[in-house]
Each structure stands twice: as C-alpha cells, then as structure tokens.
DSSP file (Angstrom, degrees, kcal/mol; ACC not computed):
  #  RESIDUE AA STRUCTURE BP1 BP2  ACC     N-H-->O    O-->H-N    N-H-->O    O-->H-N    TCO  KAPPA ALPHA  PHI   PSI    X-CA   Y-CA   Z-CA
    1    1 A X              0   0    0      0, 0.0     3,-0.0     0, 0.0     0, 0.0   0.000 360.0 360.0 360.0 127.7  176.1  162.3   36.8
    2    2 A X        -     0   0    0      1,-0.1     2,-0.6     2,-0.1     3,-0.0  -0.326 360.0-107.7 -74.0 152.1  176.4  159.3   39.1
    3    3 A X    >   -     0   0    0      1,-0.1     3,-1.1     2,-0.0    -1,-0.1  -0.646  24.3-162.0 -75.9 115.1  179.2  156.9   39.0
    4    4 A X  T 3  S+     0   0    0     -2,-0.6    -1,-0.1     1,-0.2    -2,-0.1   0.676  85.5  59.5 -74.9 -15.8  178.1  153.6   37.6
    5    5 A X  T 3  S+     0   0    0      2,-0.1    -1,-0.2    -3,-0.0     2,-0.2   0.426  78.8 114.1 -85.8  -1.0  181.0  151.6   38.8
    6    6 A X    <   -     0   0    0     -3,-1.1     2,-0.2     1,-0.1     3,-0.0  -0.496  63.5-133.0 -79.2 141.6  180.3  152.4   42.4
    7    7 A X        -     0   0    0     -2,-0.2     2,-0.2     1,-0.1    -1,-0.1  -0.631  32.0-103.5 -91.2 144.7  179.3  149.6   44.8
    8    8 A X        -     0   0    0     -2,-0.2     2,-0.2     1,-0.1    -1,-0.1  -0.531  39.4-107.3 -72.0 150.0  176.3  150.3   47.1
    9    9 A X        -     0   0    0     -2,-0.2     2,-0.5     1,-0.0    -1,-0.1  -0.506  25.7-143.4 -80.0 133.9  177.1  151.0   50.6
   10   10 A X        -     0   0    0     -2,-0.2     2,-0.2     2,-0.0     6,-0.1  -0.855  16.2-139.7-100.1 130.0  176.4  148.3   53.3
   11   11 A X    >   -     0   0    0     -2,-0.5     3,-1.0     4,-0.1     0, 0.0  -0.619  21.8-111.4 -86.7 151.8  175.2  149.6   56.5
   12   12 A X  T 3  S+     0   0    0      1,-0.3    -1,-0.1    -2,-0.2    -2,-0.0   0.732 111.9  42.4 -57.9 -34.4  176.5  148.1   59.7
   13   13 A X  T 3  S+     0   0    0      2,-0.1     2,-0.3     0, 0.0    -1,-0.3   0.542  91.4 103.9 -93.0  -4.4  173.2  146.5   60.9
   14   14 A X  S <  S-     0   0    0     -3,-1.0     2,-0.0     1,-0.1    -4,-0.0  -0.600  75.3-115.3 -80.8 140.0  172.1  145.2   57.5
   15   15 A X        -     0   0    0     -2,-0.3     2,-0.2     1,-0.1    -4,-0.1  -0.294  26.7-135.6 -61.3 142.4  172.4  141.6   56.8
   16   16 A X     >  -     0   0    0      1,-0.1     4,-2.0    -6,-0.1     5,-0.2  -0.555  26.0-107.3 -92.3 174.5  174.8  140.5   54.0
   17   17 A X  H  > S+     0   0    0      1,-0.2     4,-1.3     2,-0.2     5,-0.1   0.813 121.8  51.2 -63.8 -36.0  174.0  138.0   51.4
   18   18 A X  H  > S+     0   0    0      2,-0.2     4,-1.6     1,-0.2    -1,-0.2   0.859 110.8  48.0 -72.5 -33.9  176.4  135.5   53.1
   19   19 A X  H  > S+     0   0    0      1,-0.2     4,-2.0     2,-0.2    -2,-0.2   0.892 110.3  51.6 -71.6 -38.3  174.7  136.0   56.5
   20   20 A X  H  X S+     0   0    0     -4,-2.0     4,-0.7     1,-0.2    -1,-0.2   0.800 106.6  55.9 -76.2 -26.9  171.2  135.6   55.0
   21   21 A X  H  X S+     0   0    0     -4,-1.3     4,-0.8     2,-0.2     3,-0.3   0.900 106.6  49.7 -66.7 -42.3  172.4  132.2   53.3
   22   22 A X  H >X S+     0   0    0     -4,-1.6     3,-0.8     1,-0.2     4,-0.7   0.919 111.0  46.9 -68.2 -44.7  173.5  130.7   56.6
   23   23 A X  H 3< S+     0   0    0     -4,-2.0    -1,-0.2     1,-0.3    -2,-0.2   0.649 105.8  60.9 -80.2  -7.3  170.3  131.5   58.4
   24   24 A X  H 3< S+     0   0    0     -4,-0.7    -1,-0.3    -3,-0.3    -2,-0.2   0.700  99.1  58.3 -77.4 -23.5  168.3  130.2   55.4
   25   25 A X  H << S-     0   0    0     -3,-0.8     2,-0.2    -4,-0.8    -2,-0.2   0.706 123.8 -62.9 -78.2 -25.7  169.8  126.8   55.9
   26   26 A X     <  -     0   0    0     -4,-0.7    -1,-0.3     2,-0.0    -2,-0.1  -0.695  68.2 -47.8 151.0 157.2  168.7  126.4   59.3
   27   27 A X        -     0   0    0     -2,-0.2     2,-0.2    -3,-0.1    -4,-0.0  -0.203  57.3-119.3 -47.8 133.2  168.8  127.8   62.9
   28   28 A X        -     0   0    0      1,-0.1     2,-0.4    -5,-0.0    -1,-0.1  -0.570  24.8-117.6 -75.2 136.1  172.3  128.5   64.2
   29   29 A X        +     0   0    0     -2,-0.2     3,-0.1     1,-0.2    -1,-0.1  -0.634  37.1 178.7 -64.6 120.2  173.3  126.4   67.3
   30   30 A X        +     0   0    0     -2,-0.4     2,-0.3     1,-0.3    -1,-0.2   0.779  58.6  15.2-108.6 -30.0  173.8  129.2   70.0
   31   31 A X  S >  S-     0   0    0      0, 0.0     3,-2.2     0, 0.0    -1,-0.3  -0.974  88.5 -89.3-140.7 152.1  174.7  127.2   73.2
   32   32 A X  T 3  S+     0   0    0     -2,-0.3    -2,-0.0     1,-0.2     0, 0.0  -0.442 115.6  34.5 -66.6 138.4  175.8  123.6   74.0
   33   33 A X  T 3  S+     0   0    0     -2,-0.1    61,-2.2     3,-0.1    60,-0.7   0.141  91.8  95.8 108.2 -24.4  172.8  121.5   74.5
   34   34 A X    <   +     0   0    0     -3,-2.2    -2,-0.1    59,-0.2     2,-0.1   0.456  55.9 109.2 -87.2   3.8  170.6  123.4   71.9
   35   35 A X  S    S-     0   0    0     -4,-0.2    58,-1.8     1,-0.1    59,-0.2  -0.521  84.8 -87.9 -81.1 155.9  171.4  120.9   69.1
   36   36 A X  B     -A   92   0A   0     56,-0.2     2,-0.7    -2,-0.1    56,-0.3  -0.202  33.2-131.0 -61.7 146.1  168.4  118.7   68.2
   37   37 A X    >   -     0   0    0     54,-2.2     3,-1.2     1,-0.1     4,-0.2  -0.854  10.4-158.1 -94.0 110.9  167.9  115.5   70.1
   38   38 A X  T 3  S+     0   0    0     -2,-0.7     3,-0.2     1,-0.3    -1,-0.1   0.774  92.1  41.8 -68.7 -19.9  167.4  112.7   67.5
   39   39 A X  T >  S+     0   0    0      1,-0.1     3,-1.0     2,-0.1     4,-0.4  -0.294  72.1 129.1-115.1  48.2  165.6  110.4   70.2
   40   40 A X  T <>  +     0   0    0     -3,-1.2     4,-0.6     1,-0.2     3,-0.2   0.782  69.1  59.1 -69.8 -24.2  163.4  113.1   71.8
   41   41 A X  H 3> S+     0   0    0     -3,-0.2     4,-1.7    -4,-0.2    -1,-0.2   0.519  81.3  84.5 -90.9  -3.9  160.4  111.0   71.3
   42   42 A X  H <> S+     0   0    0     -3,-1.0     4,-2.7     2,-0.2     5,-0.2   0.966  92.6  42.9 -61.7 -59.7  161.5  107.9   73.4
   43   43 A X  H  > S+     0   0    0     -4,-0.4     4,-2.2     1,-0.2    -1,-0.2   0.906 115.7  45.4 -67.1 -39.6  160.5  109.1   76.8
   44   44 A X  H  X S+     0   0    0     -4,-0.6     4,-2.2     1,-0.2    -1,-0.2   0.885 115.1  49.8 -64.4 -40.5  157.1  110.6   75.9
   45   45 A X  H  X S+     0   0    0     -4,-1.7     4,-1.7     2,-0.2     5,-0.2   0.887 111.2  49.1 -69.0 -39.2  156.2  107.5   73.8
   46   46 A X  H  X S+     0   0    0     -4,-2.7     4,-3.4     1,-0.2     5,-0.2   0.912 113.2  46.0 -57.6 -45.3  157.2  105.1   76.6
   47   47 A X  H  X S+     0   0    0     -4,-2.2     4,-2.2    -5,-0.2     5,-0.4   0.863 108.2  56.7 -72.4 -31.8  155.2  107.0   79.1
   48   48 A X  H  X S+     0   0    0     -4,-2.2     4,-0.5     1,-0.2    -1,-0.2   0.882 118.7  34.0 -61.0 -40.4  152.2  107.2   76.7
   49   49 A X  H  X S+     0   0    0     -4,-1.7     4,-0.8    -5,-0.2    -2,-0.2   0.866 122.0  43.5 -88.8 -37.2  152.2  103.4   76.4
   50   50 A X  H  X S+     0   0    0     -4,-3.4     4,-2.4    -5,-0.2    -3,-0.2   0.845 104.9  59.8 -82.4 -29.1  153.3  102.3   79.9
   51   51 A X  H  X S+     0   0    0     -4,-2.2     4,-2.3    -5,-0.2     5,-0.2   0.959 107.6  42.9 -68.3 -50.5  151.3  104.7   82.2
   52   52 A X  H  X S+     0   0    0     -4,-0.5     4,-2.1    -5,-0.4    -1,-0.2   0.905 115.2  52.7 -63.0 -34.7  147.8  103.6   81.1
   53   53 A X  H  X S+     0   0    0     -4,-0.8     4,-2.4     2,-0.2    -2,-0.2   0.897 109.8  47.6 -63.3 -42.9  149.1  100.0   81.2
   54   54 A X  H  X S+     0   0    0     -4,-2.4     4,-2.4     1,-0.2     5,-0.2   0.870 110.7  53.7 -65.4 -36.7  150.3  100.5   84.8
   55   55 A X  H  X S+     0   0    0     -4,-2.3     4,-2.4     2,-0.2    -2,-0.2   0.873 109.4  46.3 -61.0 -41.1  147.0  102.0   85.6
   56   56 A X  H  X S+     0   0    0     -4,-2.1     4,-2.4    -5,-0.2     5,-0.2   0.952 113.3  48.6 -73.1 -45.3  145.1   99.1   84.3
   57   57 A X  H  X S+     0   0    0     -4,-2.4     4,-2.7     2,-0.2    -2,-0.2   0.905 112.5  48.5 -63.5 -37.9  147.3   96.5   86.1
   58   58 A X  H  X S+     0   0    0     -4,-2.4     4,-2.8     1,-0.2     5,-0.2   0.950 112.1  49.1 -66.0 -46.0  147.1   98.4   89.4
   59   59 A X  H  X>S+     0   0    0     -4,-2.4     5,-2.6    -5,-0.2     4,-0.6   0.908 114.8  44.1 -59.7 -41.7  143.3   98.6   89.0
   60   60 A X  H ><5S+     0   0    0     -4,-2.4     3,-1.2     3,-0.2    -2,-0.2   0.953 113.8  50.3 -62.4 -56.3  143.1   94.8   88.3
   61   61 A X  H 3<5S+     0   0    0     -4,-2.7    -2,-0.2     1,-0.3    -1,-0.2   0.875 117.2  40.7 -49.9 -44.9  145.5   93.9   91.1
   62   62 A X  H 3<5S-     0   0    0     -4,-2.8    -1,-0.3    -5,-0.2    -2,-0.2   0.483 107.7-126.1 -87.9  -5.9  143.5   96.1   93.6
   63   63 A X  T XX5 +     0   0    0     -3,-1.2     4,-0.9    -4,-0.6     3,-0.5   0.881  60.6 144.9  61.1  40.3  140.1   94.9   92.2
   64   64 A X  H 3>< +     0   0    0     -5,-2.6     4,-1.6     1,-0.2     8,-0.2   0.526  48.4  80.1 -90.3  -4.4  139.0   98.5   91.7
   65   65 A X  H 34 S+     0   0    0     -6,-0.5    -1,-0.2     1,-0.2     4,-0.2   0.866 104.4  35.4 -76.1 -27.2  137.0   97.9   88.5
   66   66 A X  H <4 S+     0   0    0     -3,-0.5     3,-0.2     2,-0.1    -1,-0.2   0.768 124.2  42.7 -88.8 -24.2  134.0   96.6   90.8
   67   67 A X  H  < S+     0   0    0     -4,-0.9     2,-0.2     1,-0.2    -2,-0.2   0.960 132.5   5.3 -88.0 -46.7  134.6   98.9   93.6
   68   68 A X     X  +     0   0    0     -4,-1.6     4,-1.0     1,-0.1    -1,-0.2  -0.561  65.7 154.3-136.3  67.1  135.3  102.4   92.2
   69   69 A X  T  4 S+     0   0    0     -3,-0.2     3,-0.4    -4,-0.2     4,-0.4   0.913  75.5  54.7 -67.3 -32.1  134.9  102.3   88.3
   70   70 A X  T >4 S+     0   0    0      1,-0.3     3,-1.2     2,-0.2     4,-0.4   0.876 107.3  49.9 -72.9 -36.4  134.1  106.1   88.0
   71   71 A X  T >> S+     0   0    0      1,-0.2     3,-0.8     2,-0.2     4,-0.8   0.752  94.9  72.2 -73.3 -19.4  137.4  107.2   89.9
   72   72 A X  H 3X S+     0   0    0     -4,-1.0     4,-0.8    -3,-0.4     3,-0.3   0.757  81.1  74.6 -70.7 -14.9  139.6  105.0   87.8
   73   73 A X  H X> S+     0   0    0     -3,-1.2     4,-2.3    -4,-0.4     3,-0.7   0.907  95.5  50.1 -59.8 -41.7  139.0  107.5   84.8
   74   74 A X  H <> S+     0   0    0     -3,-0.8     4,-2.1    -4,-0.4     5,-0.3   0.775 101.5  63.1 -63.0 -30.3  141.4  109.9   86.6
   75   75 A X  H 3< S+     0   0    0     -4,-0.8     4,-0.3    -3,-0.3    -1,-0.2   0.726 113.4  34.4 -59.6 -30.9  143.9  107.0   86.9
   76   76 A X  H <X S+     0   0    0     -4,-0.8     4,-0.7    -3,-0.7    -2,-0.2   0.794 122.1  42.8 -95.5 -37.1  144.1  106.9   83.1
   77   77 A X  H  X S+     0   0    0     -4,-2.3     4,-1.6     2,-0.2    -3,-0.2   0.818 106.9  58.9 -92.1 -33.2  143.7  110.6   82.2
   78   78 A X  H  X S+     0   0    0     -4,-2.1     4,-1.3     2,-0.2     3,-0.5   0.964 107.4  45.1 -61.0 -59.8  146.0  112.2   85.0
   79   79 A X  H >> S+     0   0    0     -5,-0.3     4,-1.1    -4,-0.3     3,-0.6   0.885 113.0  51.9 -61.4 -39.6  149.3  110.3   83.9
   80   80 A X  H 3X S+     0   0    0     -4,-0.7     4,-1.5     1,-0.3    -1,-0.3   0.836 105.0  56.5 -74.9 -31.4  148.6  111.1   80.2
   81   81 A X  H 3X S+     0   0    0     -4,-1.6     4,-0.5    -3,-0.5    -1,-0.3   0.801 104.8  51.9 -66.9 -24.4  148.2  114.7   81.1
   82   82 A X  H <X S+     0   0    0     -4,-1.3     4,-0.6    -3,-0.6    -2,-0.2   0.743 106.7  54.7 -75.7 -25.1  151.6  114.7   82.6
   83   83 A X  H >X S+     0   0    0     -4,-1.1     4,-1.3    -5,-0.2     3,-0.7   0.847  90.3  74.9 -70.6 -38.1  152.9  113.2   79.4
   84   84 A X  H 3X S+     0   0    0     -4,-1.5     4,-1.2     1,-0.3     3,-0.3   0.816  90.8  52.7 -48.6 -51.6  151.6  115.8   77.2
   85   85 A X  H >X S+     0   0    0     -4,-0.5     4,-2.1     1,-0.2     3,-0.6   0.917 104.1  60.3 -46.1 -48.9  154.2  118.6   78.1
   86   86 A X  H << S+     0   0    0     -3,-0.7     3,-0.3    -4,-0.6    -1,-0.2   0.912 104.6  48.3 -54.4 -43.1  156.9  116.0   77.3
   87   87 A X  H 3< S+     0   0    0     -4,-1.3    -1,-0.3    -3,-0.3    -2,-0.2   0.827 115.4  44.8 -62.6 -31.8  155.6  115.8   73.7
   88   88 A X  H << S+     0   0    0     -4,-1.2    -1,-0.2    -3,-0.6    -2,-0.2   0.603  86.8 107.4 -95.0 -12.7  155.5  119.6   73.4
   89   89 A X  S  < S-     0   0    0     -4,-2.1     6,-0.0    -3,-0.3    -3,-0.0  -0.221  86.6 -79.9 -65.2 156.4  158.9  120.6   74.9
   90   90 A X        -     0   0    0      1,-0.1     2,-1.3   -54,-0.0     5,-0.1  -0.254  41.9-122.8 -55.8 144.3  161.7  121.8   72.6
   91   91 A X        +     0   0    0     -3,-0.1   -54,-2.2   -57,-0.1     2,-0.2  -0.371  69.2 118.4 -93.3  54.0  163.4  118.9   70.9
   92   92 A X  B    S-A   36   0A   0     -2,-1.3     3,-0.4   -56,-0.3     4,-0.2  -0.688  77.1-109.9-118.0 167.8  166.9  119.6   72.2
   93   93 A X  S >  S+     0   0    0    -58,-1.8     3,-1.1   -60,-0.7     4,-0.4   0.802 114.5  64.7 -69.6 -31.9  169.4  117.7   74.3
   94   94 A X  T 3  S+     0   0    0    -61,-2.2     3,-0.5     1,-0.2     4,-0.3   0.859 102.9  46.8 -61.1 -36.5  168.9  120.3   77.0
   95   95 A X  T 3> S+     0   0    0     -3,-0.4     4,-1.9   -62,-0.3    -1,-0.2   0.411  83.3  95.0 -86.2   6.5  165.3  119.3   77.5
   96   96 A X  H <> S+     0   0    0     -3,-1.1     4,-1.8     1,-0.2    -1,-0.2   0.914  82.0  53.1 -62.0 -39.7  165.9  115.6   77.5
   97   97 A X  H  > S+     0   0    0     -3,-0.5     4,-2.1    -4,-0.4    -1,-0.2   0.874 109.5  50.8 -61.9 -38.0  166.0  115.4   81.4
   98   98 A X  H  > S+     0   0    0     -4,-0.3     4,-2.4     2,-0.2    -1,-0.2   0.893 107.7  50.9 -66.0 -36.4  162.6  117.2   81.6
   99   99 A X  H  X S+     0   0    0     -4,-1.9     4,-1.5     1,-0.2    -2,-0.2   0.834 114.5  45.6 -71.4 -33.4  161.0  114.8   79.1
  100  100 A X  H  X S+     0   0    0     -4,-1.8     4,-1.7    -5,-0.2    -1,-0.2   0.850 109.2  52.3 -77.4 -29.1  162.2  112.0   81.2
  101  101 A X  H  X S+     0   0    0     -4,-2.1     4,-2.8     2,-0.2     5,-0.2   0.917 112.6  48.2 -62.3 -52.3  161.2  113.5   84.6
  102  102 A X  H  X S+     0   0    0     -4,-2.4     4,-1.6     1,-0.2    -2,-0.2   0.874 112.1  48.0 -60.0 -40.9  157.7  113.9   83.1
  103  103 A X  H  X S+     0   0    0     -4,-1.5     4,-1.5     2,-0.2    -1,-0.2   0.863 113.7  46.4 -72.1 -36.7  157.5  110.5   81.8
  104  104 A X  H  X S+     0   0    0     -4,-1.7     4,-2.3     2,-0.2    -2,-0.2   0.866 111.6  51.1 -69.0 -42.7  158.8  109.0   85.1
  105  105 A X  H  X S+     0   0    0     -4,-2.8     4,-2.1     1,-0.2    -2,-0.2   0.829 108.7  54.2 -68.7 -29.6  156.4  111.2   87.2
  106  106 A X  H  X S+     0   0    0     -4,-1.6     4,-1.8    -5,-0.2    -1,-0.2   0.912 110.5  44.4 -68.1 -38.8  153.4  109.9   84.9
  107  107 A X  H  X S+     0   0    0     -4,-1.5     4,-1.4     2,-0.2    -2,-0.2   0.841 112.1  52.3 -79.9 -29.1  154.2  106.3   85.5
  108  108 A X  H  X S+     0   0    0     -4,-2.3     4,-3.0     1,-0.2    -1,-0.2   0.896 110.9  49.1 -70.5 -36.1  154.6  106.9   89.2
  109  109 A X  H  X S+     0   0    0     -4,-2.1     4,-1.2     1,-0.2    -2,-0.2   0.872 106.6  56.8 -68.8 -30.6  151.2  108.7   89.3
  110  110 A X  H  < S+     0   0    0     -4,-1.8     4,-0.3     2,-0.2    -1,-0.2   0.825 111.4  39.2 -67.1 -31.4  149.7  105.9   87.5
  111  111 A X  H  < S+     0   0    0     -4,-1.4     4,-0.3     1,-0.1     3,-0.3   0.877 121.0  45.5 -79.8 -39.5  150.7  103.4   90.0
  112  112 A X  H  X S+     0   0    0     -4,-3.0     4,-2.8     1,-0.2     3,-0.2   0.599  84.9  94.8 -72.2 -14.6  150.0  105.7   93.1
  113  113 A X  H  X S+     0   0    0     -4,-1.2     4,-2.4     1,-0.2     5,-0.3   0.907  83.6  48.5 -64.8 -49.0  146.6  107.0   91.9
  114  114 A X  H  > S+     0   0    0     -4,-0.3     4,-3.0    -3,-0.3    -1,-0.2   0.947 114.9  46.2 -57.4 -43.4  144.4  104.4   93.9
  115  115 A X  H  > S+     0   0    0     -4,-0.3     4,-3.1    -3,-0.2    -1,-0.2   0.937 112.0  50.4 -62.1 -41.3  146.4  105.1   97.1
  116  116 A X  H  X S+     0   0    0     -4,-2.8     4,-1.8     2,-0.2    -2,-0.2   0.883 111.0  48.8 -68.4 -31.6  146.1  108.8   96.5
  117  117 A X  H  X S+     0   0    0     -4,-2.4     4,-2.6    -5,-0.2    -1,-0.2   0.903 113.5  49.7 -62.6 -45.0  142.2  108.5   96.0
  118  118 A X  H  X S+     0   0    0     -4,-3.0     4,-2.5    -5,-0.3     5,-0.2   0.978 110.6  46.5 -52.6 -57.0  142.2  106.5   99.1
  119  119 A X  H  X S+     0   0    0     -4,-3.1     4,-2.3     1,-0.2    -1,-0.2   0.839 111.1  52.7 -62.4 -33.1  144.1  108.9  101.2
  120  120 A X  H  X S+     0   0    0     -4,-1.8     4,-2.4    -5,-0.2    -1,-0.2   0.927 109.8  49.5 -57.5 -51.8  142.0  111.8   99.9
  121  121 A X  H  X S+     0   0    0     -4,-2.6     4,-2.2     1,-0.2    -2,-0.2   0.865 110.8  48.2 -58.1 -39.1  138.9  110.0  100.9
  122  122 A X  H  X S+     0   0    0     -4,-2.5     4,-2.5     2,-0.2    -1,-0.2   0.901 111.5  52.2 -72.4 -38.4  140.2  109.2  104.4
  123  123 A X  H  X S+     0   0    0     -4,-2.3     4,-2.4    -5,-0.2    -2,-0.2   0.898 110.3  46.4 -57.4 -44.6  141.2  112.9  104.8
  124  124 A X  H  X S+     0   0    0     -4,-2.4     4,-3.1     2,-0.2     5,-0.2   0.937 111.5  53.0 -71.5 -38.8  137.9  114.1  103.8
  125  125 A X  H  X S+     0   0    0     -4,-2.2     4,-1.8     1,-0.2    -2,-0.2   0.967 111.1  46.2 -49.0 -60.7  136.2  111.6  106.2
  126  126 A X  H  X S+     0   0    0     -4,-2.5     4,-2.0     1,-0.2    -1,-0.2   0.817 111.6  50.6 -60.0 -37.4  138.3  112.7  109.1
  127  127 A X  H  X S+     0   0    0     -4,-2.4     4,-1.6     2,-0.2     6,-0.2   0.943 114.2  45.5 -64.4 -45.7  137.7  116.5  108.4
  128  128 A X  H  <>S+     0   0    0     -4,-3.1     5,-2.5     1,-0.2     6,-0.7   0.824 113.2  49.2 -66.4 -25.3  134.0  115.9  108.3
  129  129 A X  H ><5S+     0   0    0     -4,-1.8     3,-0.6    -5,-0.2    -1,-0.2   0.872 114.5  44.0 -78.4 -38.4  134.0  113.8  111.4
  130  130 A X  H 3<5S+     0   0    0     -4,-2.0    -2,-0.2     1,-0.2    -1,-0.2   0.707 114.3  50.6 -76.5 -21.3  136.1  116.4  113.4
  131  131 A X  T 3<5S-     0   0    0     -4,-1.6    -1,-0.2    -5,-0.2    -2,-0.2   0.599 113.1-118.0 -96.1  -7.0  134.0  119.3  112.1
  132  132 A X  T < 5S+     0   0    0     -3,-0.6    -3,-0.2    -4,-0.4    -4,-0.1   0.716  75.2 128.9  75.6  26.7  130.6  117.5  113.0
  133  133 A X      < +     0   0    0     -5,-2.5     2,-0.5    -6,-0.2    -4,-0.2   0.463  47.1  89.5 -90.6   0.8  129.3  117.3  109.4
  134  134 A X        -     0   0    0     -6,-0.7     2,-0.4    -5,-0.1    -9,-0.0  -0.889  58.6-175.1-103.0 128.3  128.6  113.5  109.7
  135  135 A X              0   0    0     -2,-0.5    -2,-0.0     1,-0.1    -6,-0.0  -0.980 360.0 360.0-123.1 129.2  125.1  113.0  110.9
  136  136 A X              0   0    0     -2,-0.4    -1,-0.1     0, 0.0    -2,-0.0   0.476 360.0 360.0 -79.0 360.0  123.6  109.5  111.7
C-alpha cells in the first residue's frame, strides 16, 4: 500500500511552480540592453514623415517634377523601404542605434536620390559611349 503522505518527487530538469509563475509574468531580462525601449517608435516615425517630405522638397527645388516624374517614384519609395526594418526591429534599447541609423540613412537617401539617379545616368552614358553602343 503506497504512503499517502509522501510528496511527489521533483526532477532536476522539471520547472517548479515558482519558476513557471515568473515566466508567465513576462520574459526575463537576460542581458543589459534587453529591456524594452519606451520610445522605440520615435526614429522610425520621424523618418517615415521626414523622408518623403525631403524627397518632395528636393524634387521641387531641382524642378524634377517636370523633367523626370517617373524616376521620382524611387525617391519616395526607397527611403521608406529603408525605414521598414526600423519598425520591425526588436523594441529594446540595444536596437535603438540601429533604428536611428536606418532613419538617418533613409533621410540621406531621400536628399541624395536625384544626384544618385543623375550619376547612374552619366555612368551608363559613358559606358555606352566607350563601348561603341551609341550610334548617330
């Protein structure tokens, strides 16, 4: 006949009730910098608003809406494509600098996009000229 006052054995690898209660409350902070960043959204939001505004201002300043309207689509889309990973990164303090870097790079690309398109156009022209692919 089994002893009814005997406690069940706890194995070494099995979680105890106290351990399961702490994990149910939330994830444990394992390293410094893994705590949540309360203002994780500031850099991606600023870049989401500022990058298209900068693209628009540069296009108006360089009078590109009449000259190259089709190429301006990339000037609005590419900076926003750089901001998307900033929204998707882990919302921890450790990833704050990565979000800021992506936001700054998106704004820089928004300003430099017309010069980038012009530089690529000149490079293609020179390569075609040097290889003999331009005929009169």
